[in-house]
N, C-alpha and C positions, 0 to 999 in steps of 0.2 A: 643484357637482354639479347638473346640470339634469335635471328630470323625476324620475320614480320609478325607482329602481334595481331591477334584476332580476338574480338570479344571484349565487351565492356568490363566484365568482371576480371579478366586476366590483366587488363591495363591498370586498373586501380589497385589490384593486389600487388602488381609489380612496383608501382609507385608508392605503395604504402599509404594510401589515402582512404578516407571513409566514404562508403557508398551512402548517398543521401536520396536514394530512390530514383534510379535511372540517371543520376547525375552525381558529380563529385567536383570538388573545387580544391585548387592548390595555387601556389605562386607561379606566375608566368616566368619561365626561364629566360625569355628574350628581353622583356621590358622591366620586369619586377616592379610594375607600376604601383601596386598595393597588394597586401596579403590576400590570397584567395581570389585573385582577379581572373585566373584561368579556369574556365569551366570545361569539364569532360562529360559528354552526354551520350547515352545509349542511342544508337541509330542503326537498326538492323539493315537498312538499305545502303549504308555506307560500306565501302570496301573492307574496312577493318572492324565493322560492327560498332563504331563510335565516331564522334566528331569532337573537335575542340574549338573553343571560342574564347578569345582574349577580351575581357571587359575593361582592360586597362588602357593600353595605347592602341588596341585594335590590331595586334600583330597578325601577320599572315600565318595560316596553319602550317605551311611547309617548314619554316625555321623552328616553330614550336615542336613539331614532331621530330625534327632532326636533333634539337637540343635535348629532348627527353629520350632519344634513342628509340623512337616508335616508328621510324621509317624504314626499318629493315637493316639499319647499320648498327652493329654492336657499339655501345658507347666506348669500349676499350680501344676500338679502331680509330676513334676520333681524338686527335691530340689535345684539343681544347677541353679543359676541365668542365666548362659550363655545359658541355654536351652530355654529360652523365646525368642520370636521374639523381635528384638531390639526396635521396636516401642512400645511394651508393657512393657518395663522395666522402672523402676524408675531411676533417676540419680545415686543413690547408686548402684543399680543392674548393670547398664551399666559400672560403674567404676570397679566393682568386676569382671564382665565378661571380660572386657578388660585385667585386670590383669591376669586372668586365660589363656586367649589366648596368652598373651605375654610369660607366663611361658611355655605353650605348644610349642610355636615357639622356645624358648630358649632350651627346651629339645631336639627338633629335630636338632638344630644346634650343641648341645653338642654330640648327637649321631653321626653326620657326622664327627665332630672333633675326636671322639674316634676311628672311623673306619679308618680315615686317619692316625692317630697316630699309630694304630696297623699295618697298611700296611707298613708304613715307617720303623718301628722298627723291623718288622719280616723279611724284605728283606735280611739283612745281615746274618740271621740265616740259609738261604737257598741259598748259593752262586751259581750262575748260569753263567758259563763261556760263554755260547752261548748268554745269554742275554747281558752280558757285551760287547761281540764282536759285536752283532747286534746294540746295542746302540751307541758304538763308531764309527761303520761304518756309521751310519746315520749322526752323527755329522760331520764326515769327508766328507760326501757327500755334506754338506753345507759349507765346507771349514773350519770347526772348529776343532782345535786340542785339544785332551784331556789333561787336566792339573790336576795332583794329588791334587793341592790346591783346586779343586772344589769338592773333595770327601765328605766334610762335608755337602754340600748342594745338591748334585746330586747323585742319585743312579739308578742302572739298575736292572730290575727284569723281571720275566715271570709270567703272570697271566693266569690261566686256568678258564674255565667257572664255575667250581665247587667252585672256590675261591672267585669269585667276589661278591660284596655286593651292588653295586651302580647302577645297570641297565646300565652299561657301554657297555655291549656287543651288545646292540641294536643300532649298529653304521651302518649307511647307507653305503653300498658298501663294508663292511667288512665281508667276507665270511669265517670266521674262529672262532674256539672256544678258541684259544690261541693267546695272544698278548705279545709281548715284550714291555716293557714300560721304559721310562725315567722319573724318578720322581725328581722334584725339590721342596725342602722344604721351605715353607713360615714360617717365624718366626715373632712374634709380634714386631711392630715397637719400642715399648718402653721397654718391658721386655725380649725380645729375646726368649720367650718360643715358643714351637711348635704351629703353627696356622693352617696349612693345607698343601695341596699338589697341585702342577701343574703337570699333567700327560700327556705325549705325547705317543700315542699308535702307535706301529709299527707292522703291520701284515706281516707274512711270504709271500714273493712274491708280496706284495702290497705296501710296504713302509709305510709312515705315513698315518694313516687313520683318526685320530681324536685327539683332545685335550680335557681334562676335568680338572676341579678344584673341590676340595672338602675341606670343613672345613671353618674356619673363616678367609678366605684370605683377606677380606676387611680390616682387622686389621693388616695385615702383608706385608712382602716383601721377595723375595728370595735374600738374601744378599750375592752376589757373592764374595764380598771382605772381609767378616768376620762380626761378630756381632756388632762391635763398630760403633757408629754413628760418621762419620768424619765431619770435618769442611767444606770439599769440597766433594759434593756428586753428582753422576750422576744417574738419574732414567730413566727407559725405560719400554716399553710395553711387548714385547715378549721375550721368552728365547733365541732364536737364535739371535735376534737383540742385546740383552744385552751381550751375549757371544761374538758376533762379535765386538761390541764396545770395549769390554775388550781386545780382541786380536789385535785390531787396535790401542790400546793405547789411547782411547778417555777418559780414566779416570782410576784412581787406585781403586776408590771405586764406584761400580756400583750395584744398586739394581733393580731387575725386579719386576714390580708391577702386571703384568698379564693382564691388559686391559687399554684402553685409559681412561675409566671412572675413574679407580683407580688413574691415573696420575692427573686428574682434581681435585680429592678429597684428594690428598696427603697433610697431615697436615704440618703446620709450626713447624719444629723441632728446638729447641733452639740451639743445637750444630752446626747446618748447617749454615754456613756463606756465602757459595756460592753454588748455585744449577745449575747443568747442566742437561738439558732435552734432551734426545735422541729422535729426531723427526723422524716421518715417513710421507710419502707423501699421507695423506688422511685427509679429513675434520674433522673427529671425533678426530683424534690425534692432529690436529692443534688447535681446539677449546679448548681441555682439557689442552694442553700445555700452551696456553695463560692464561687459568684460574689459573693454579698453579703458573705460572710465575708472574701474577699480585699479588697473595697472598704474594709471597716472596719479590717482589719489594716493596710492601707496608710495609713489615716488615723490610725494609732497608737491604735486602740481595742482593748479586750479582746474576744475572740470565743469563745463556748462553744457546742458542739453538744449538744443534749439529745435523746437518741433511746432507743428501747427496747433493752435489752440482749439480750433474747430475740429471735432472728430470726423466730420464729413470731408475734410481735406487730408489726403493721405501723405502729401509731401509738400516741399516748398514751392514746387511748380503749381500745385493746386491753389496755394495761397496767392501766388503771383497772378494767376489767371482770374481768380475771384476778385482781386483788387482792381485789375484792369477792367473787368466787366462792370464794376461799380464806378469806374472813373476816378478811383482814388490814386492809382499808380499808373504812370505813363512810360516807365522804363528809364 
């Protein structure tokens, strides 16, 4: 592509992609997060008559334009194969570009992992009694009693706006620069090495305002019962749900996976001979519970679904609070 491109039609024709009515989609050459994550939009007010937006990793427009050769630099003048339009690449160049994109994505994941690791390990260096009090008060408001056995996997801390590195403070409805947080540590399913964090944000006078995860959490779990993989294991979605199931005695070994999708993708672990799935009353949870249940049954393992009997109770925490209200359960 010689010279600066101008006009939406010229761009999509050059890239060989389909016009979908003032917009077109292709793979982002920078992050390659998922197919079609890069949007190219007609914008007559823009200098080139179009704008780009990455819906994958949120890449900045400048490296995208440079990689596609849309910044006035001919792709042939750039030695890196990934800077050519994909349609102009040879098969060898495409493979090389894909490898470079995968390395860049891996680097980003490693950076997130490092930040989560630093946050987890620096929290004990700055003990904050108020953060501990606020965190435990929040758990108590959900009917959950603190147990020192949870200390290896759950920590309390205070985050200030000058400390944060993750754009976490752009939380809708949170009108504060300081958050108290409850951090739960994800460890690798196989190696038990640190994998990431599940963070619950509690704002002064507002209560819980958000949850975020960071790191390689798809490869791990919050192992509430310890690092060993037991023969009988219970898995669940959310922190409060799994803590409630633990308090209700639904299992001695309970792992929190963080999402219903993670439940559906939970791998077949050799030591696990019996899998208990802590259910919630929603379609996504049901579909993913059936998915992993099928995997374990085909692997000739026992599978049991643990769910609230009362349809009015969405999860184990609703069951726990209802029992506490009736005076049946005291933690």
